[in-house]
PyMOL CGO cylinders between C-alpha atoms (Angstrom):
from pymol import cmd
from pymol.cgo import CYLINDER

trace = [
    CYLINDER, 73.61, 137.65, 82.05, 72.03, 135.41, 85.10, 0.3, 1, 1, 1, 1, 1, 1,
    CYLINDER, 72.03, 135.41, 85.10, 74.00, 134.90, 87.74, 0.3, 1, 1, 1, 1, 1, 1,
    CYLINDER, 74.00, 134.90, 87.74, 74.82, 131.31, 88.80, 0.3, 1, 1, 1, 1, 1, 1,
    CYLINDER, 74.82, 131.31, 88.80, 72.79, 129.78, 91.64, 0.3, 1, 1, 1, 1, 1, 1,
    CYLINDER, 72.79, 129.78, 91.64, 74.74, 126.75, 93.64, 0.3, 1, 1, 1, 1, 1, 1,
    CYLINDER, 74.74, 126.75, 93.64, 73.30, 124.23, 95.55, 0.3, 1, 1, 1, 1, 1, 1,
    CYLINDER, 73.30, 124.23, 95.55, 74.90, 124.98, 98.97, 0.3, 1, 1, 1, 1, 1, 1,
    CYLINDER, 74.90, 124.98, 98.97, 74.66, 126.75, 101.18, 0.3, 1, 1, 1, 1, 1, 1,
    CYLINDER, 74.66, 126.75, 101.18, 78.06, 128.34, 102.73, 0.3, 1, 1, 1, 1, 1, 1,
    CYLINDER, 78.06, 128.34, 102.73, 78.45, 130.80, 105.40, 0.3, 1, 1, 1, 1, 1, 1,
    CYLINDER, 78.45, 130.80, 105.40, 80.32, 133.85, 102.52, 0.3, 1, 1, 1, 1, 1, 1,
    CYLINDER, 80.32, 133.85, 102.52, 82.81, 134.40, 105.75, 0.3, 1, 1, 1, 1, 1, 1,
    CYLINDER, 82.81, 134.40, 105.75, 84.02, 130.63, 106.36, 0.3, 1, 1, 1, 1, 1, 1,
    CYLINDER, 84.02, 130.63, 106.36, 84.68, 130.39, 102.36, 0.3, 1, 1, 1, 1, 1, 1,
    CYLINDER, 84.68, 130.39, 102.36, 86.28, 132.70, 101.98, 0.3, 1, 1, 1, 1, 1, 1,
    CYLINDER, 86.28, 132.70, 101.98, 88.22, 131.60, 104.73, 0.3, 1, 1, 1, 1, 1, 1,
    CYLINDER, 88.22, 131.60, 104.73, 89.09, 128.76, 103.34, 0.3, 1, 1, 1, 1, 1, 1,
    CYLINDER, 89.09, 128.76, 103.34, 89.71, 130.50, 100.09, 0.3, 1, 1, 1, 1, 1, 1,
    CYLINDER, 89.71, 130.50, 100.09, 92.64, 132.37, 102.42, 0.3, 1, 1, 1, 1, 1, 1,
    CYLINDER, 92.64, 132.37, 102.42, 94.50, 129.32, 103.58, 0.3, 1, 1, 1, 1, 1, 1,
    CYLINDER, 94.50, 129.32, 103.58, 94.25, 127.88, 100.14, 0.3, 1, 1, 1, 1, 1, 1,
    CYLINDER, 94.25, 127.88, 100.14, 96.45, 131.36, 98.90, 0.3, 1, 1, 1, 1, 1, 1,
    CYLINDER, 96.45, 131.36, 98.90, 98.38, 131.04, 102.94, 0.3, 1, 1, 1, 1, 1, 1,
    CYLINDER, 98.38, 131.04, 102.94, 99.55, 127.53, 102.10, 0.3, 1, 1, 1, 1, 1, 1,
    CYLINDER, 99.55, 127.53, 102.10, 100.63, 127.84, 98.44, 0.3, 1, 1, 1, 1, 1, 1,
    CYLINDER, 100.63, 127.84, 98.44, 103.20, 131.44, 99.07, 0.3, 1, 1, 1, 1, 1, 1,
    CYLINDER, 103.20, 131.44, 99.07, 104.19, 129.42, 102.66, 0.3, 1, 1, 1, 1, 1, 1,
    CYLINDER, 104.19, 129.42, 102.66, 104.55, 125.77, 100.65, 0.3, 1, 1, 1, 1, 1, 1,
    CYLINDER, 104.55, 125.77, 100.65, 104.12, 125.86, 97.54, 0.3, 1, 1, 1, 1, 1, 1,
    CYLINDER, 104.12, 125.86, 97.54, 101.94, 122.39, 98.48, 0.3, 1, 1, 1, 1, 1, 1,
    CYLINDER, 101.94, 122.39, 98.48, 99.52, 123.47, 95.78, 0.3, 1, 1, 1, 1, 1, 1,
    CYLINDER, 99.52, 123.47, 95.78, 95.01, 123.92, 97.89, 0.3, 1, 1, 1, 1, 1, 1,
    CYLINDER, 95.01, 123.92, 97.89, 93.59, 121.36, 99.50, 0.3, 1, 1, 1, 1, 1, 1,
    CYLINDER, 93.59, 121.36, 99.50, 92.44, 118.40, 97.73, 0.3, 1, 1, 1, 1, 1, 1,
    CYLINDER, 92.44, 118.40, 97.73, 89.29, 118.17, 99.76, 0.3, 1, 1, 1, 1, 1, 1,
    CYLINDER, 89.29, 118.17, 99.76, 88.15, 119.82, 102.51, 0.3, 1, 1, 1, 1, 1, 1,
    CYLINDER, 88.15, 119.82, 102.51, 84.73, 120.48, 104.24, 0.3, 1, 1, 1, 1, 1, 1,
    CYLINDER, 84.73, 120.48, 104.24, 83.67, 123.37, 104.98, 0.3, 1, 1, 1, 1, 1, 1,
    CYLINDER, 83.67, 123.37, 104.98, 80.23, 124.00, 107.96, 0.3, 1, 1, 1, 1, 1, 1,
    CYLINDER, 80.23, 124.00, 107.96, 79.83, 125.98, 110.83, 0.3, 1, 1, 1, 1, 1, 1,
    CYLINDER, 79.83, 125.98, 110.83, 79.97, 123.68, 114.18, 0.3, 1, 1, 1, 1, 1, 1,
    CYLINDER, 79.97, 123.68, 114.18, 83.20, 121.86, 112.11, 0.3, 1, 1, 1, 1, 1, 1,
    CYLINDER, 83.20, 121.86, 112.11, 85.98, 122.29, 109.30, 0.3, 1, 1, 1, 1, 1, 1,
    CYLINDER, 85.98, 122.29, 109.30, 88.63, 120.49, 107.23, 0.3, 1, 1, 1, 1, 1, 1,
    CYLINDER, 88.63, 120.49, 107.23, 91.02, 121.13, 104.57, 0.3, 1, 1, 1, 1, 1, 1,
    CYLINDER, 91.02, 121.13, 104.57, 93.26, 118.47, 103.82, 0.3, 1, 1, 1, 1, 1, 1,
    CYLINDER, 93.26, 118.47, 103.82, 96.79, 119.27, 102.00, 0.3, 1, 1, 1, 1, 1, 1,
    CYLINDER, 96.79, 119.27, 102.00, 99.63, 116.63, 100.97, 0.3, 1, 1, 1, 1, 1, 1,
    CYLINDER, 99.63, 116.63, 100.97, 102.39, 117.23, 103.25, 0.3, 1, 1, 1, 1, 1, 1,
    CYLINDER, 102.39, 117.23, 103.25, 105.68, 115.36, 103.84, 0.3, 1, 1, 1, 1, 1, 1,
    CYLINDER, 105.68, 115.36, 103.84, 105.94, 116.36, 107.53, 0.3, 1, 1, 1, 1, 1, 1,
    CYLINDER, 105.94, 116.36, 107.53, 103.90, 117.83, 110.07, 0.3, 1, 1, 1, 1, 1, 1,
    CYLINDER, 103.90, 117.83, 110.07, 103.36, 121.77, 110.31, 0.3, 1, 1, 1, 1, 1, 1,
    CYLINDER, 103.36, 121.77, 110.31, 106.13, 123.50, 113.46, 0.3, 1, 1, 1, 1, 1, 1,
    CYLINDER, 106.13, 123.50, 113.46, 104.65, 124.89, 115.34, 0.3, 1, 1, 1, 1, 1, 1,
    CYLINDER, 104.65, 124.89, 115.34, 105.57, 128.23, 114.19, 0.3, 1, 1, 1, 1, 1, 1,
    CYLINDER, 105.57, 128.23, 114.19, 104.20, 127.42, 111.11, 0.3, 1, 1, 1, 1, 1, 1,
    CYLINDER, 104.20, 127.42, 111.11, 100.65, 126.69, 112.67, 0.3, 1, 1, 1, 1, 1, 1,
    CYLINDER, 100.65, 126.69, 112.67, 100.95, 130.05, 114.49, 0.3, 1, 1, 1, 1, 1, 1,
    CYLINDER, 100.95, 130.05, 114.49, 101.59, 132.56, 111.45, 0.3, 1, 1, 1, 1, 1, 1,
    CYLINDER, 101.59, 132.56, 111.45, 99.57, 130.81, 109.34, 0.3, 1, 1, 1, 1, 1, 1,
    CYLINDER, 99.57, 130.81, 109.34, 96.61, 131.34, 112.53, 0.3, 1, 1, 1, 1, 1, 1,
    CYLINDER, 96.61, 131.34, 112.53, 97.74, 135.08, 112.06, 0.3, 1, 1, 1, 1, 1, 1,
    CYLINDER, 97.74, 135.08, 112.06, 96.86, 134.57, 108.02, 0.3, 1, 1, 1, 1, 1, 1,
    CYLINDER, 96.86, 134.57, 108.02, 94.40, 137.19, 106.88, 0.3, 1, 1, 1, 1, 1, 1,
]
cmd.load_cgo(trace, "trace")
């Protein structure tokens, strides 16, 4: 079977981090995966649906996720 190549040039570490973040958000908040994301070396973002701001403690926990 031939490997399917994407037209996008992903940094493998950044792409893995996106998956880890999505799973962390699902486990912590049961909100589902990001509805929009943009992953690049210099600046990235992942958007989630929330009805409140995250607490400082929640942000710290997410930042420690591996």
